[in-house]
mmCIF file of the C-alpha atoms, coordinates in Angstrom:
data_MODEL
# 
_entry.id   MODEL 
# 
loop_
_atom_site.group_PDB 
_atom_site.id 
_atom_site.type_symbol 
_atom_site.label_atom_id 
_atom_site.label_alt_id 
_atom_site.label_comp_id 
_atom_site.label_asym_id 
_atom_site.label_entity_id 
_atom_site.label_seq_id 
_atom_site.pdbx_PDB_ins_code 
_atom_site.Cartn_x 
_atom_site.Cartn_y 
_atom_site.Cartn_z 
_atom_site.occupancy 
_atom_site.B_iso_or_equiv 
_atom_site.pdbx_formal_charge 
_atom_site.auth_seq_id 
_atom_site.auth_comp_id 
_atom_site.auth_asym_id 
_atom_site.auth_atom_id 
_atom_site.pdbx_PDB_model_num 
ATOM 1   C CA . MET A 1 1   ? -3.475  -9.712  -27.899 1.00 0.00 ? 1   MET A CA 1 
ATOM 2   C CA . THR A 1 2   ? -2.573  -10.816 -24.060 1.00 0.00 ? 2   THR A CA 1 
ATOM 3   C CA . CYS A 1 3   ? -4.509  -9.834  -21.083 1.00 0.00 ? 3   CYS A CA 1 
ATOM 4   C CA . ALA A 1 4   ? -1.799  -6.687  -20.418 1.00 0.00 ? 4   ALA A CA 1 
ATOM 5   C CA . ASP A 1 5   ? -2.833  -5.075  -24.602 1.00 0.00 ? 5   ASP A CA 1 
ATOM 6   C CA . ILE A 1 6   ? -6.751  -5.730  -23.368 1.00 0.00 ? 6   ILE A CA 1 
ATOM 7   C CA . PHE A 1 7   ? -6.122  -4.150  -20.468 1.00 0.00 ? 7   PHE A CA 1 
ATOM 8   C CA . LYS A 1 8   ? -4.490  -1.314  -22.208 1.00 0.00 ? 8   LYS A CA 1 
ATOM 9   C CA . ALA A 1 9   ? -6.946  -1.242  -25.032 1.00 0.00 ? 9   ALA A CA 1 
ATOM 10  C CA . TYR A 1 10  ? -10.034 -1.174  -23.251 1.00 0.00 ? 10  TYR A CA 1 
ATOM 11  C CA . GLY A 1 11  ? -8.846  0.387   -19.484 1.00 0.00 ? 11  GLY A CA 1 
ATOM 12  C CA . ASP A 1 12  ? -12.641 1.102   -17.804 1.00 0.00 ? 12  ASP A CA 1 
ATOM 13  C CA . LEU A 1 13  ? -14.963 -0.934  -20.377 1.00 0.00 ? 13  LEU A CA 1 
ATOM 14  C CA . MET A 1 14  ? -13.625 -3.677  -18.567 1.00 0.00 ? 14  MET A CA 1 
ATOM 15  C CA . VAL A 1 15  ? -14.954 -3.556  -15.803 1.00 0.00 ? 15  VAL A CA 1 
ATOM 16  C CA . ASP A 1 16  ? -18.363 -5.060  -15.676 1.00 0.00 ? 16  ASP A CA 1 
ATOM 17  C CA . SER A 1 17  ? -16.617 -8.338  -17.197 1.00 0.00 ? 17  SER A CA 1 
ATOM 18  C CA . ILE A 1 18  ? -13.551 -8.717  -15.182 1.00 0.00 ? 18  ILE A CA 1 
ATOM 19  C CA . ASP A 1 19  ? -15.257 -10.834 -12.402 1.00 0.00 ? 19  ASP A CA 1 
ATOM 20  C CA . PRO A 1 20  ? -13.927 -14.556 -14.431 1.00 0.00 ? 20  PRO A CA 1 
ATOM 21  C CA . LEU A 1 21  ? -11.022 -12.555 -15.758 1.00 0.00 ? 21  LEU A CA 1 
ATOM 22  C CA . LEU A 1 22  ? -8.770  -11.785 -12.481 1.00 0.00 ? 22  LEU A CA 1 
ATOM 23  C CA . VAL A 1 23  ? -9.963  -15.312 -11.337 1.00 0.00 ? 23  VAL A CA 1 
ATOM 24  C CA . GLN A 1 24  ? -8.109  -16.566 -13.724 1.00 0.00 ? 24  GLN A CA 1 
ATOM 25  C CA . LEU A 1 25  ? -5.333  -14.292 -14.174 1.00 0.00 ? 25  LEU A CA 1 
ATOM 26  C CA . PHE A 1 26  ? -4.623  -14.905 -9.829  1.00 0.00 ? 26  PHE A CA 1 
ATOM 27  C CA . LEU A 1 27  ? -4.836  -18.331 -9.937  1.00 0.00 ? 27  LEU A CA 1 
ATOM 28  C CA . LYS A 1 28  ? -1.920  -18.291 -13.042 1.00 0.00 ? 28  LYS A CA 1 
ATOM 29  C CA . SER A 1 29  ? -0.118  -15.576 -11.220 1.00 0.00 ? 29  SER A CA 1 
ATOM 30  C CA . SER A 1 30  ? 0.127   -18.136 -7.932  1.00 0.00 ? 30  SER A CA 1 
ATOM 31  C CA . GLN A 1 31  ? 1.425   -20.925 -9.798  1.00 0.00 ? 31  GLN A CA 1 
ATOM 32  C CA . ASP A 1 32  ? 5.245   -22.878 -9.816  1.00 0.00 ? 32  ASP A CA 1 
ATOM 33  C CA . LYS A 1 33  ? 5.552   -21.890 -13.608 1.00 0.00 ? 33  LYS A CA 1 
ATOM 34  C CA . ARG A 1 34  ? 7.558   -19.312 -14.013 1.00 0.00 ? 34  ARG A CA 1 
ATOM 35  C CA . PHE A 1 35  ? 6.337   -18.135 -17.542 1.00 0.00 ? 35  PHE A CA 1 
ATOM 36  C CA . VAL A 1 36  ? 2.587   -18.482 -17.095 1.00 0.00 ? 36  VAL A CA 1 
ATOM 37  C CA . CYS A 1 37  ? 3.050   -16.726 -13.803 1.00 0.00 ? 37  CYS A CA 1 
ATOM 38  C CA . GLU A 1 38  ? 5.020   -14.198 -15.137 1.00 0.00 ? 38  GLU A CA 1 
ATOM 39  C CA . ALA A 1 39  ? 2.445   -13.342 -17.430 1.00 0.00 ? 39  ALA A CA 1 
ATOM 40  C CA . ALA A 1 40  ? -0.165  -13.311 -15.523 1.00 0.00 ? 40  ALA A CA 1 
ATOM 41  C CA . GLU A 1 41  ? 1.346   -10.686 -13.497 1.00 0.00 ? 41  GLU A CA 1 
ATOM 42  C CA . ALA A 1 42  ? 2.228   -7.915  -16.085 1.00 0.00 ? 42  ALA A CA 1 
ATOM 43  C CA . ALA A 1 43  ? -1.704  -8.877  -17.133 1.00 0.00 ? 43  ALA A CA 1 
ATOM 44  C CA . LEU A 1 44  ? -2.181  -8.006  -13.415 1.00 0.00 ? 44  LEU A CA 1 
ATOM 45  C CA . ILE A 1 45  ? -0.108  -4.894  -13.488 1.00 0.00 ? 45  ILE A CA 1 
ATOM 46  C CA . SER A 1 46  ? -1.907  -3.982  -16.649 1.00 0.00 ? 46  SER A CA 1 
ATOM 47  C CA . MET A 1 47  ? -4.568  -4.388  -14.695 1.00 0.00 ? 47  MET A CA 1 
ATOM 48  C CA . THR A 1 48  ? -4.240  -1.671  -11.981 1.00 0.00 ? 48  THR A CA 1 
ATOM 49  C CA . SER A 1 49  ? -2.615  1.263   -14.567 1.00 0.00 ? 49  SER A CA 1 
ATOM 50  C CA . TRP A 1 50  ? -5.799  1.065   -17.157 1.00 0.00 ? 50  TRP A CA 1 
ATOM 51  C CA . ILE A 1 51  ? -9.061  0.274   -15.173 1.00 0.00 ? 51  ILE A CA 1 
ATOM 52  C CA . ALA A 1 52  ? -9.705  2.813   -12.470 1.00 0.00 ? 52  ALA A CA 1 
ATOM 53  C CA . PRO A 1 53  ? -8.923  2.186   -8.850  1.00 0.00 ? 53  PRO A CA 1 
ATOM 54  C CA . SER A 1 54  ? -12.763 2.840   -7.811  1.00 0.00 ? 54  SER A CA 1 
ATOM 55  C CA . ALA A 1 55  ? -14.392 0.912   -9.787  1.00 0.00 ? 55  ALA A CA 1 
ATOM 56  C CA . LEU A 1 56  ? -11.200 -2.217  -9.280  1.00 0.00 ? 56  LEU A CA 1 
ATOM 57  C CA . LEU A 1 57  ? -10.837 -2.146  -5.279  1.00 0.00 ? 57  LEU A CA 1 
ATOM 58  C CA . PRO A 1 58  ? -14.429 -4.262  -4.669  1.00 0.00 ? 58  PRO A CA 1 
ATOM 59  C CA . LYS A 1 59  ? -13.410 -6.242  -7.169  1.00 0.00 ? 59  LYS A CA 1 
ATOM 60  C CA . MET A 1 60  ? -10.008 -7.370  -6.103  1.00 0.00 ? 60  MET A CA 1 
ATOM 61  C CA . GLN A 1 61  ? -11.111 -6.531  -1.893  1.00 0.00 ? 61  GLN A CA 1 
ATOM 62  C CA . PRO A 1 62  ? -13.348 -10.459 -1.711  1.00 0.00 ? 62  PRO A CA 1 
ATOM 63  C CA . TYR A 1 63  ? -9.291  -11.762 -2.742  1.00 0.00 ? 63  TYR A CA 1 
ATOM 64  C CA . LEU A 1 64  ? -7.902  -10.535 -0.347  1.00 0.00 ? 64  LEU A CA 1 
ATOM 65  C CA . LYS A 1 65  ? -9.550  -12.903 2.119   1.00 0.00 ? 65  LYS A CA 1 
ATOM 66  C CA . ASN A 1 66  ? -8.797  -16.159 0.060   1.00 0.00 ? 66  ASN A CA 1 
ATOM 67  C CA . ARG A 1 67  ? -7.845  -19.103 1.108   1.00 0.00 ? 67  ARG A CA 1 
ATOM 68  C CA . ASN A 1 68  ? -4.956  -19.275 -1.416  1.00 0.00 ? 68  ASN A CA 1 
ATOM 69  C CA . PRO A 1 69  ? -2.052  -17.849 0.419   1.00 0.00 ? 69  PRO A CA 1 
ATOM 70  C CA . ARG A 1 70  ? -0.384  -16.761 -2.810  1.00 0.00 ? 70  ARG A CA 1 
ATOM 71  C CA . ILE A 1 71  ? -4.085  -15.609 -4.863  1.00 0.00 ? 71  ILE A CA 1 
ATOM 72  C CA . ARG A 1 72  ? -3.789  -13.289 -1.356  1.00 0.00 ? 72  ARG A CA 1 
ATOM 73  C CA . ALA A 1 73  ? -0.406  -11.438 -1.755  1.00 0.00 ? 73  ALA A CA 1 
ATOM 74  C CA . LYS A 1 74  ? -1.320  -10.988 -5.354  1.00 0.00 ? 74  LYS A CA 1 
ATOM 75  C CA . ALA A 1 75  ? -4.564  -9.541  -4.773  1.00 0.00 ? 75  ALA A CA 1 
ATOM 76  C CA . SER A 1 76  ? -2.638  -7.865  -1.482  1.00 0.00 ? 76  SER A CA 1 
ATOM 77  C CA . MET A 1 77  ? 0.264   -6.255  -4.485  1.00 0.00 ? 77  MET A CA 1 
ATOM 78  C CA . CYS A 1 78  ? -2.498  -5.527  -7.264  1.00 0.00 ? 78  CYS A CA 1 
ATOM 79  C CA . PHE A 1 79  ? -4.366  -3.287  -4.390  1.00 0.00 ? 79  PHE A CA 1 
ATOM 80  C CA . SER A 1 80  ? -1.702  -1.626  -3.016  1.00 0.00 ? 80  SER A CA 1 
ATOM 81  C CA . LYS A 1 81  ? -1.195  -0.239  -6.710  1.00 0.00 ? 81  LYS A CA 1 
ATOM 82  C CA . SER A 1 82  ? -4.275  0.866   -7.371  1.00 0.00 ? 82  SER A CA 1 
ATOM 83  C CA . VAL A 1 83  ? -4.802  2.584   -4.433  1.00 0.00 ? 83  VAL A CA 1 
ATOM 84  C CA . PRO A 1 84  ? -2.923  5.129   -4.614  1.00 0.00 ? 84  PRO A CA 1 
ATOM 85  C CA . SER A 1 85  ? -4.228  6.291   -8.200  1.00 0.00 ? 85  SER A CA 1 
ATOM 86  C CA . LEU A 1 86  ? -7.591  6.791   -6.332  1.00 0.00 ? 86  LEU A CA 1 
ATOM 87  C CA . GLY A 1 87  ? -5.500  10.163  -5.638  1.00 0.00 ? 87  GLY A CA 1 
ATOM 88  C CA . VAL A 1 88  ? -6.931  12.491  -2.095  1.00 0.00 ? 88  VAL A CA 1 
ATOM 89  C CA . GLU A 1 89  ? -10.339 12.699  -2.250  1.00 0.00 ? 89  GLU A CA 1 
ATOM 90  C CA . GLY A 1 90  ? -10.419 9.488   -4.118  1.00 0.00 ? 90  GLY A CA 1 
ATOM 91  C CA . ILE A 1 91  ? -9.426  7.782   -0.901  1.00 0.00 ? 91  ILE A CA 1 
ATOM 92  C CA . LYS A 1 92  ? -11.729 10.348  1.523   1.00 0.00 ? 92  LYS A CA 1 
ATOM 93  C CA . GLU A 1 93  ? -14.638 8.911   -0.908  1.00 0.00 ? 93  GLU A CA 1 
ATOM 94  C CA . TYR A 1 94  ? -13.698 4.946   -0.403  1.00 0.00 ? 94  TYR A CA 1 
ATOM 95  C CA . GLY A 1 95  ? -13.134 5.443   3.312   1.00 0.00 ? 95  GLY A CA 1 
ATOM 96  C CA . MET A 1 96  ? -9.359  6.155   4.962   1.00 0.00 ? 96  MET A CA 1 
ATOM 97  C CA . ASP A 1 97  ? -10.719 3.946   7.635   1.00 0.00 ? 97  ASP A CA 1 
ATOM 98  C CA . LYS A 1 98  ? -11.764 1.181   5.014   1.00 0.00 ? 98  LYS A CA 1 
ATOM 99  C CA . LEU A 1 99  ? -8.277  0.494   3.605   1.00 0.00 ? 99  LEU A CA 1 
ATOM 100 C CA . VAL A 1 100 ? -6.093  0.989   6.952   1.00 0.00 ? 100 VAL A CA 1 
ATOM 101 C CA . GLN A 1 101 ? -8.134  -1.281  8.036   1.00 0.00 ? 101 GLN A CA 1 
ATOM 102 C CA . ILE A 1 102 ? -7.046  -3.439  5.543   1.00 0.00 ? 102 ILE A CA 1 
ATOM 103 C CA . ALA A 1 103 ? -3.900  -2.271  5.245   1.00 0.00 ? 103 ALA A CA 1 
ATOM 104 C CA . ALA A 1 104 ? -3.669  -4.084  9.241   1.00 0.00 ? 104 ALA A CA 1 
ATOM 105 C CA . THR A 1 105 ? -5.176  -6.823  8.196   1.00 0.00 ? 105 THR A CA 1 
ATOM 106 C CA . GLN A 1 106 ? -3.179  -8.177  5.613   1.00 0.00 ? 106 GLN A CA 1 
ATOM 107 C CA . LEU A 1 107 ? 0.469   -7.366  8.647   1.00 0.00 ? 107 LEU A CA 1 
ATOM 108 C CA . SER A 1 108 ? -0.488  -10.272 9.553   1.00 0.00 ? 108 SER A CA 1 
ATOM 109 C CA . ASP A 1 109 ? -1.255  -12.552 6.270   1.00 0.00 ? 109 ASP A CA 1 
ATOM 110 C CA . GLN A 1 110 ? 1.501   -15.428 6.879   1.00 0.00 ? 110 GLN A CA 1 
ATOM 111 C CA . LEU A 1 111 ? 3.332   -15.181 3.076   1.00 0.00 ? 111 LEU A CA 1 
ATOM 112 C CA . PRO A 1 112 ? 6.240   -12.121 2.946   1.00 0.00 ? 112 PRO A CA 1 
ATOM 113 C CA . GLU A 1 113 ? 4.653   -10.851 -0.381  1.00 0.00 ? 113 GLU A CA 1 
ATOM 114 C CA . SER A 1 114 ? 0.931   -9.981  1.126   1.00 0.00 ? 114 SER A CA 1 
ATOM 115 C CA . ARG A 1 115 ? 2.824   -8.459  4.666   1.00 0.00 ? 115 ARG A CA 1 
ATOM 116 C CA . GLU A 1 116 ? 4.666   -6.413  2.390   1.00 0.00 ? 116 GLU A CA 1 
ATOM 117 C CA . ALA A 1 117 ? 2.209   -4.967  0.051   1.00 0.00 ? 117 ALA A CA 1 
ATOM 118 C CA . ALA A 1 118 ? 0.336   -3.825  3.373   1.00 0.00 ? 118 ALA A CA 1 
ATOM 119 C CA . ARG A 1 119 ? 3.380   -2.441  4.081   1.00 0.00 ? 119 ARG A CA 1 
ATOM 120 C CA . LYS A 1 120 ? 3.351   -0.362  1.068   1.00 0.00 ? 120 LYS A CA 1 
ATOM 121 C CA . LEU A 1 121 ? -0.417  -0.082  1.632   1.00 0.00 ? 121 LEU A CA 1 
ATOM 122 C CA . ALA A 1 122 ? 0.465   1.961   5.486   1.00 0.00 ? 122 ALA A CA 1 
ATOM 123 C CA . LEU A 1 123 ? 2.655   3.767   3.955   1.00 0.00 ? 123 LEU A CA 1 
ATOM 124 C CA . GLU A 1 124 ? 0.640   5.407   1.433   1.00 0.00 ? 124 GLU A CA 1 
ATOM 125 C CA . LEU A 1 125 ? -1.769  5.454   3.695   1.00 0.00 ? 125 LEU A CA 1 
ATOM 126 C CA . GLN A 1 126 ? -0.262  7.571   6.152   1.00 0.00 ? 126 GLN A CA 1 
ATOM 127 C CA . ALA A 1 127 ? 1.498   10.077  3.841   1.00 0.00 ? 127 ALA A CA 1 
ATOM 128 C CA . PHE A 1 128 ? -2.308  11.133  2.432   1.00 0.00 ? 128 PHE A CA 1 
ATOM 129 C CA . TYR A 1 129 ? -3.582  11.203  5.636   1.00 0.00 ? 129 TYR A CA 1 
ATOM 130 C CA . GLU A 1 130 ? -1.212  14.053  7.221   1.00 0.00 ? 130 GLU A CA 1 
ATOM 131 C CA . LYS A 1 131 ? -1.250  15.509  3.342   1.00 0.00 ? 131 LYS A CA 1 
ATOM 132 C CA . SER A 1 132 ? -5.422  16.034  3.856   1.00 0.00 ? 132 SER A CA 1 
ATOM 133 C CA . GLN A 1 133 ? -4.247  16.873  7.294   1.00 0.00 ? 133 GLN A CA 1 
ATOM 134 C CA . ALA A 1 134 ? -2.363  19.420  6.325   1.00 0.00 ? 134 ALA A CA 1 
ATOM 135 C CA . SER A 1 135 ? -4.064  20.781  3.452   1.00 0.00 ? 135 SER A CA 1 
ATOM 136 C CA . SER A 1 136 ? -7.975  20.757  5.754   1.00 0.00 ? 136 SER A CA 1 
ATOM 137 C CA . SER A 1 137 ? -6.084  22.497  8.071   1.00 0.00 ? 137 SER A CA 1 
ATOM 138 C CA . GLY A 1 138 ? -4.335  25.716  5.843   1.00 0.00 ? 138 GLY A CA 1 
ATOM 139 C CA . GLU A 1 139 ? -0.398  24.569  7.496   1.00 0.00 ? 139 GLU A CA 1 
ATOM 140 C CA . VAL A 1 140 ? 0.817   24.361  4.327   1.00 0.00 ? 140 VAL A CA 1 
ATOM 141 C CA . ASP A 1 141 ? 0.524   28.414  3.721   1.00 0.00 ? 141 ASP A CA 1 
ATOM 142 C CA . ASP A 1 142 ? -1.441  29.290  7.083   1.00 0.00 ? 142 ASP A CA 1 
ATOM 143 C CA . ALA A 1 143 ? 0.471   27.732  9.258   1.00 0.00 ? 143 ALA A CA 1 
ATOM 144 C CA . PRO A 1 144 ? 3.689   29.600  10.963  1.00 0.00 ? 144 PRO A CA 1 
ATOM 145 C CA . ALA A 1 145 ? 7.617   27.954  10.206  1.00 0.00 ? 145 ALA A CA 1 
ATOM 146 C CA . THR A 1 146 ? 8.017   25.144  12.595  1.00 0.00 ? 146 THR A CA 1 
ATOM 147 C CA . SER A 1 147 ? 11.289  22.809  12.173  1.00 0.00 ? 147 SER A CA 1 
ATOM 148 C CA . PRO A 1 148 ? 10.576  19.620  10.730  1.00 0.00 ? 148 PRO A CA 1 
ATOM 149 C CA . ASP A 1 149 ? 10.975  17.724  13.593  1.00 0.00 ? 149 ASP A CA 1 
ATOM 150 C CA . ALA A 1 150 ? 8.662   19.896  14.887  1.00 0.00 ? 150 ALA A CA 1 
ATOM 151 C CA . ASP A 1 151 ? 6.593   19.253  11.903  1.00 0.00 ? 151 ASP A CA 1 
ATOM 152 C CA . ALA A 1 152 ? 7.311   15.695  11.986  1.00 0.00 ? 152 ALA A CA 1 
ATOM 153 C CA . ASP A 1 153 ? 5.958   14.949  15.480  1.00 0.00 ? 153 ASP A CA 1 
ATOM 154 C CA . ALA A 1 154 ? 3.133   16.277  15.379  1.00 0.00 ? 154 ALA A CA 1 
ATOM 155 C CA . GLY A 1 155 ? 2.248   14.491  11.285  1.00 0.00 ? 155 GLY A CA 1 
ATOM 156 C CA . ALA A 1 156 ? 2.990   11.366  13.497  1.00 0.00 ? 156 ALA A CA 1 
ATOM 157 C CA . GLU A 1 157 ? 0.532   11.708  16.671  1.00 0.00 ? 157 GLU A CA 1 
ATOM 158 C CA . SER A 1 158 ? -2.181  13.022  14.627  1.00 0.00 ? 158 SER A CA 1 
ATOM 159 C CA . TRP A 1 159 ? -1.680  9.549   12.596  1.00 0.00 ? 159 TRP A CA 1 
ATOM 160 C CA . GLU A 1 160 ? -0.809  7.391   15.555  1.00 0.00 ? 160 GLU A CA 1 
ATOM 161 C CA . ALA A 1 161 ? -4.591  8.804   17.170  1.00 0.00 ? 161 ALA A CA 1 
ATOM 162 C CA . PHE A 1 162 ? -6.050  8.100   13.583  1.00 0.00 ? 162 PHE A CA 1 
ATOM 163 C CA . CYS A 1 163 ? -5.101  4.630   13.593  1.00 0.00 ? 163 CYS A CA 1 
ATOM 164 C CA . GLN A 1 164 ? -6.122  4.017   16.940  1.00 0.00 ? 164 GLN A CA 1 
ATOM 165 C CA . SER A 1 165 ? -9.325  5.260   16.902  1.00 0.00 ? 165 SER A CA 1 
ATOM 166 C CA . LYS A 1 166 ? -9.977  2.760   14.108  1.00 0.00 ? 166 LYS A CA 1 
ATOM 167 C CA . LEU A 1 167 ? -8.076  -0.137  14.941  1.00 0.00 ? 167 LEU A CA 1 
ATOM 168 C CA . SER A 1 168 ? -8.328  -2.593  17.567  1.00 0.00 ? 168 SER A CA 1 
ATOM 169 C CA . PRO A 1 169 ? -5.456  -1.946  19.716  1.00 0.00 ? 169 PRO A CA 1 
ATOM 170 C CA . LEU A 1 170 ? -2.491  -4.515  18.089  1.00 0.00 ? 170 LEU A CA 1 
ATOM 171 C CA . SER A 1 171 ? -3.443  -3.657  15.001  1.00 0.00 ? 171 SER A CA 1 
ATOM 172 C CA . ALA A 1 172 ? -2.994  0.005   15.574  1.00 0.00 ? 172 ALA A CA 1 
ATOM 173 C CA . GLN A 1 173 ? 0.657   -1.504  17.076  1.00 0.00 ? 173 GLN A CA 1 
ATOM 174 C CA . ALA A 1 174 ? 1.640   -3.505  14.230  1.00 0.00 ? 174 ALA A CA 1 
ATOM 175 C CA . ILE A 1 175 ? 0.638   -0.309  11.986  1.00 0.00 ? 175 ILE A CA 1 
ATOM 176 C CA . LEU A 1 176 ? 2.762   1.999   13.740  1.00 0.00 ? 176 LEU A CA 1 
ATOM 177 C CA . ARG A 1 177 ? 5.228   -0.156  13.868  1.00 0.00 ? 177 ARG A CA 1 
ATOM 178 C CA . VAL A 1 178 ? 5.750   -0.294  9.878   1.00 0.00 ? 178 VAL A CA 1 
ATOM 179 C CA . THR A 1 179 ? 5.321   3.133   9.562   1.00 0.00 ? 179 THR A CA 1 
ATOM 180 C CA . SER A 1 180 ? 7.572   4.621   12.151  1.00 0.00 ? 180 SER A CA 1 
ATOM 181 C CA . THR A 1 181 ? 10.056  2.154   11.728  1.00 0.00 ? 181 THR A CA 1 
ATOM 182 C CA . THR A 1 182 ? 10.744  2.987   7.951   1.00 0.00 ? 182 THR A CA 1 
ATOM 183 C CA . LYS A 1 183 ? 10.576  7.385   9.132   1.00 0.00 ? 183 LYS A CA 1 
ATOM 184 C CA . GLU A 1 184 ? 13.548  6.256   12.038  1.00 0.00 ? 184 GLU A CA 1 
ATOM 185 C CA . GLY A 1 185 ? 15.097  3.349   9.905   1.00 0.00 ? 185 GLY A CA 1 
ATOM 186 C CA . VAL A 1 186 ? 15.753  7.034   7.592   1.00 0.00 ? 186 VAL A CA 1 
ATOM 187 C CA . ALA A 1 187 ? 17.138  8.861   10.014  1.00 0.00 ? 187 ALA A CA 1 
ATOM 188 C CA . VAL A 1 188 ? 19.517  6.561   11.029  1.00 0.00 ? 188 VAL A CA 1 
ATOM 189 C CA . GLY A 1 189 ? 20.704  6.132   6.903   1.00 0.00 ? 189 GLY A CA 1 
ATOM 190 C CA . VAL A 1 190 ? 21.810  9.299   7.221   1.00 0.00 ? 190 VAL A CA 1 
ATOM 191 C CA . THR A 1 191 ? 23.341  10.043  10.585  1.00 0.00 ? 191 THR A CA 1 
ATOM 192 C CA . SER A 1 192 ? 25.493  6.787   10.954  1.00 0.00 ? 192 SER A CA 1 
ATOM 193 C CA . THR A 1 193 ? 28.955  6.494   9.608   1.00 0.00 ? 193 THR A CA 1 
ATOM 194 C CA . PRO A 1 194 ? 29.719  3.741   8.173   1.00 0.00 ? 194 PRO A CA 1 
ATOM 195 C CA . PRO A 1 195 ? 34.145  2.665   9.520   1.00 0.00 ? 195 PRO A CA 1 
ATOM 196 C CA . LYS A 1 196 ? 36.675  3.537   6.620   1.00 0.00 ? 196 LYS A CA 1 
ATOM 197 C CA . GLU A 1 197 ? 38.879  0.448   4.662   1.00 0.00 ? 197 GLU A CA 1 
ATOM 198 C CA . GLY A 1 198 ? 41.830  0.108   6.109   1.00 0.00 ? 198 GLY A CA 1 
ATOM 199 C CA . VAL A 1 199 ? 40.856  0.789   9.601   1.00 0.00 ? 199 VAL A CA 1 
ATOM 200 C CA . THR A 1 200 ? 40.745  -1.884  12.380  1.00 0.00 ? 200 THR A CA 1 
ATOM 201 C CA . VAL A 1 201 ? 37.336  -1.959  14.504  1.00 0.00 ? 201 VAL A CA 1 
ATOM 202 C CA . GLY A 1 202 ? 37.666  -4.720  17.781  1.00 0.00 ? 202 GLY A CA 1 
ATOM 203 C CA . CYS A 1 203 ? 35.339  -6.961  17.951  1.00 0.00 ? 203 CYS A CA 1 
# 
């Protein structure tokens, strides 16, 4: 039985004894041997799927500051995969401010894998934050109809204000750049039209 199978079979029952196993999985997933690395990564992904994030996230958080950049990268990947499973209420209980601070820190990591995991985490947090704001203020059912652009601007402003209140100026700028760039990229992709084949484009 592989580690992935063990996590699937026992789930949350593994929480109390997971610390030594977590160390080994992060070490093996950061090795150069492809087979060992892939097996360890599969186990880590299974772990994020079958163990409750509220119990797992505190176990993984120390590895986000590990000296080994590869271990930090694998921990970032697992952390970002686990957070969405918390749901809106779970994120509130864990601390949205704590999570966005973690994302901001990982955005400046030296490895692209860590930064990509942080980018995904930031986008997830933005979505959860805006959903939570809309739900708590009754915008979903009670607010008068507005244009899509106005809704997007309002959500972006509230998210921007939150980031600026919880992070240092540089960290807030990094998070907002990541979350706003993604939206702008989608808009550009919709409006831009590639040149047709057979048409000569002057240089």
